[in-house]
Each structure stands twice: as C-alpha cells, then as structure tokens.
N, C-alpha and C positions, 0 to 999 in steps of 0.2 A: 525428495524432490529436487531436479537441478534447476536453478533459477538463473537468470542472468541479471547481474548489478550493472547499470550503466555506469560508465568511468565517470561520468559528472556527478553521480551520487556518492560513488565511493571518494572520488577527489574532494566533495564537499561535506558531505555527513562524516564520512570517514577520516576528516583530520583530527577530529579530537578523540580521545580514549573512548568516552562514552559514545560516540558515534559509531567508532569502529566496533565496539561491543554490539551495538544495536544491529550494524550489519551482519555480524557473525550470527545473530538469531533470526534474522530475516526469513530463511526457509522455513523454520520451525513455525515462526509467526503465520507464514503465507499457508502453511499445512494446517494449522488449527482453525484459521479464518475459513478456509475452504471446507473443512469438514463440519465447522459449526453452522454456515450459511449454506451447506450442500451446493457449492459452486465448483466448477471447473475452470481454472485459470487458462487461459489461451495465448500467452505471450506477454509482450508489453506494447503499451501505446507510444511511449517516446523514449529515445535515448538521451535525453538532454535532461532528465529529472536532476534537482538538486537537493531537494528536501523529502522526498517521498517517491515510493516505487507504486507505481499504477498500472493495472493491468485489466484488459477485457475479460469477462467470463461468460459463463453459462449456467444458469441456475439449473436445479434438477427437472424442472417443468420446462427447460428449452428456453426460456426468456433469457435475453442478454442482461448483463448487469457489469458492475465495475468493481473492483477490490483496489482499495486505496491504502496503503501502509504508510503512514506519515511517522516521521522522526520529530523529536521535541526540538522546537526552534521558535523563536518569537512569533514568526508568520503562523506557526500552526496552533497556537494557542487556544484560537478561538474559531478556527476554522468549521469545526463541526458544527456549530450554531448557524454559520453561513449556509452550509450546505442542508441542515434540517430546516431552514427558512425557506429554501427553494423547493425542497421535497419533504415534507412533514411526515411521509411514510418512510423515510430513509431508516435503515438499521445502521446504527453507529454504535462503536464501543470507544 
C-alpha cells in the first residue's frame, strides 16, 4: 500500500528516533487496521497533521468511517477516552 505522509507529520513525529521508526511502519499499521475492520482507505483528511494520520474510509457495507493512527505524544495518551465518550460504539485499539 502506498500512503502519503504529510510533511508536517514527518517533521513533527519524525524528529525523534522513535517517531521515525513509527512512521516507517505506518503503511503496515494502516494495512492491518484496514483488514481488521474491513475498511477501504480513501486518501487523507488534512495535510497539516502533526501527531496522527487520519483518513476517510468506507466500510465493507458502504458506510463511511474514519481511520486515525496516532503516535505517542502527551496529547494522545487519553484521546481514546474522549473519542469513546462522544461515541460509545467506537471501535478503538
């Protein structure tokens, strides 16, 4: 799978060795998530992302969805709890 990594993401996350290693595995992470949740990725939402990769998707039943791959940062530690608060049906890992 060929993915586009926004320059702001590579400039932000990619500054550290850990972040660069995470970016190197991003395509694999997207592929695993796509297969697990039976979604088809359809591009990027924004080119200005600095802490996560976010893309519109389509579920196997045709319903729209979103795939968000976050990278470790203080801002992301509790983000999953906030997302689950707004949508308790959310599938998160």
